[in-house]
C-alpha positions in Angstrom: 119.8 138.1 65.6 119.3 140.6 68.4 120.6 139.5 71.8 120.2 141.2 75.1 122.7 140.0 77.7 121.1 140.4 81.0 121.9 140.2 84.7 120.0 141.1 87.9 120.8 141.7 91.6 118.2 141.0 94.2 117.4 141.4 97.9 118.1 137.7 98.4 116.7 134.4 97.3 114.5 132.6 96.5 111.8 134.7 94.8 109.1 132.6 96.5 110.2 134.2 99.8 109.2 137.6 98.5 112.6 138.7 97.4 112.7 141.5 94.8 115.0 142.8 92.0 117.2 145.8 93.1 119.3 146.2 90.0 119.0 145.3 86.3 121.8 145.5 83.7 121.5 144.8 80.0 123.8 145.0 77.0 122.5 144.8 73.4 124.3 142.8 70.7 123.2 142.8 67.0 124.8 140.3 64.7 127.5 139.4 67.3 128.5 143.1 67.6 128.0 145.5 70.4 125.4 148.2 69.5 126.4 150.5 72.3 122.9 150.4 73.8 122.5 149.4 77.4 119.8 149.4 80.0 120.7 149.9 83.7 118.5 150.7 86.7 118.7 150.5 90.4 115.3 149.7 91.9 113.6 150.4 95.3 112.3 147.0 96.4 110.2 148.1 99.3 111.8 145.5 101.6 115.0 144.9 103.4 118.0 143.4 101.6 119.4 140.3 103.2 122.9 140.7 104.8 124.2 137.8 102.7 123.0 139.5 99.5 124.7 142.7 100.5 128.0 140.8 100.9 127.7 139.6 97.3 126.7 142.8 95.5 127.3 145.6 98.0 124.0 147.3 97.4 122.5 148.6 100.7 119.0 149.6 101.7 120.2 153.2 102.2 121.7 153.4 98.7 118.3 152.6 97.1 116.5 155.4 98.8 114.7 157.6 96.2 115.3 155.0 93.4 112.3 154.2 91.1 110.2 151.1 91.8 110.0 148.3 89.2 106.5 149.5 88.1 108.1 152.9 87.3 110.6 151.4 84.8 108.6 148.4 83.7 107.6 149.8 80.3 111.1 151.0 79.5 112.6 147.7 80.5 110.0 145.7 78.5 110.7 147.8 75.3 114.4 147.1 75.6 114.1 143.3 75.9 111.0 142.7 73.8 111.7 140.4 70.8 115.3 139.7 71.8 117.0 136.5 72.7 118.0 137.0 76.4 121.5 135.7 77.2 121.6 135.0 80.9 124.0 132.9 83.2 121.7 130.6 85.2 118.6 131.9 83.5 115.9 130.3 85.7 117.0 132.6 88.6 116.8 135.9 86.7 113.7 134.9 84.6 111.9 133.9 87.8 112.5 137.3 89.3 111.6 139.2 86.1 108.4 137.3 85.7 107.5 138.0 89.3 108.2 141.7 89.0 105.9 142.0 86.0 103.3 139.9 87.7 103.3 142.3 90.6 102.5 145.1 88.2 99.3 143.3 87.3 100.4 142.6 83.7 99.7 138.9 83.1 101.1 138.9 79.5 104.5 140.2 80.6 104.5 137.8 83.6 105.8 135.1 81.3 109.0 136.1 79.5 108.5 133.3 76.9 105.6 135.3 75.5 107.9 138.0 74.1 111.5 136.7 74.3 113.6 133.6 73.9 116.2 132.7 76.5 119.7 131.3 76.1 121.2 130.0 79.3 125.1 130.3 79.2 125.4 128.1 82.3 123.7 125.2 80.4 125.9 125.9 77.4 129.1 126.0 79.5 128.2 122.7 81.2 127.7 121.1 77.8 131.0 122.5 76.5 133.0 121.9 79.7 131.5 118.9 81.6 132.8 118.3 85.1 134.5 121.7 85.3 133.6 124.9 87.3 131.4 127.1 85.1 130.9 130.1 87.2 131.2 133.5 85.4 134.6 134.0 87.0 135.7 130.5 86.0 134.6 131.1 82.4 136.5 134.5 82.3 139.6 132.6 83.3 139.1 129.9 80.7 138.4 132.3 77.9 140.9 135.0 79.0 138.2 137.6 79.6 139.4 140.5 81.8 137.2 140.6 85.0 139.7 142.4 87.2 137.0 145.1 87.9 134.6 142.6 89.4 135.3 142.9 93.1 131.6 142.7 93.8 128.7 141.5 91.7 127.0 144.2 89.7 124.2 143.7 87.1 125.6 146.0 84.4 129.3 145.0 84.9 128.3 141.3 85.0 126.2 141.7 81.8 129.2 143.3 80.0 131.5 140.5 81.1 129.0 137.8 80.2 128.6 139.4 76.7 132.4 138.9 76.2 132.2 135.3 77.5 129.2 134.5 75.3 131.0 135.8 72.2 134.0 133.8 73.1 132.0 130.6 73.8 130.1 130.9 70.5 132.7 131.8 68.0 135.8 133.4 69.5 137.0 136.5 67.7 134.1 138.7 66.6 135.6 141.7 64.8 138.4 140.3 62.7 139.3 142.8 60.0 142.0 141.9 57.5 143.1 144.4 54.9 142.2 143.8 51.3 139.3 144.1 48.9 137.8 140.8 49.9 136.5 142.0 53.3 132.9 141.2 53.9 130.2 143.5 55.3 130.8 142.0 58.8 134.4 143.0 58.7 135.7 139.4 58.3 137.8 138.7 55.3 136.5 136.1 52.9 138.5 132.9 52.9 139.8 132.0 49.4 141.6 128.9 48.2 145.1 129.3 47.1 145.6 128.6 43.4 147.9 125.7 43.0 150.3 125.3 40.1 151.6 122.0 38.9 151.2 118.7 40.8 151.7 118.4 44.6 154.6 116.1 45.2 154.0 112.9 47.2 156.8 111.9 49.6 157.0 108.2 50.2 158.1 106.8 53.6 161.6 105.2 53.8 162.4 101.8 55.2 162.9 103.0 58.8 159.6 104.8 58.8 157.8 101.8 57.4 159.3 99.6 60.1 158.3 102.0 62.9 154.8 102.0 61.5 154.7 98.2 61.5 155.8 98.1 65.2 153.2 100.6 66.1 150.5 98.5 64.6 151.8 95.5 66.5 151.6 97.3 69.8 148.0 98.5 69.0 146.9 95.0 68.0 148.3 93.6 71.3 146.6 96.2 73.3 143.3 96.0 71.6 143.2 92.2 71.0 142.1 92.8 67.4 143.7 92.3 64.0 144.1 95.8 62.6 144.0 95.9 58.8 145.3 99.4 58.4 
């Protein structure tokens, strides 16, 4: 499976108010491993950035002077994400902006990401795994012990890199376990083998005190549940 972990920064929100993408960051994973390939662009939006958005990501209007417009990088971006499963935190936000940017180029086929990608929303996944808890990217970093100390402000590439670590932790934990020995698999994870047992495993029977403690525990459970427990 080829994954592209993706994040965007924008001039503000919502996209229906004419807001535009100003930064795209992507990190590629193949078979739960980093490939080393990334995609990162700052984009001239041809509109002012809201003050509230600048407070979040720190990208100013002046800093985007001379940067390419989305139409200039659209083909390169499309080639990078085409056919991948996009991993995005709060996917409707980013996908809405991506679809809008492609629509503004006049390419109707690309204006619907579902035509060429699948999407995995890590916010939805986190809410299923941790109901009733905070599931922001920072909260997930704390929960899964991911270092996000460099995240003073939001940034598309940095957030994509952090989200990739969080995604791997959420979906399987350690990803590059390599144990010495000839049984290592091609993915670097040693095969699990059953220990060969010799003889018969001894059975240790409970003594009288343990049996009495068990009986009293069952009595308490029966009283609490109002049912006759047969075990």
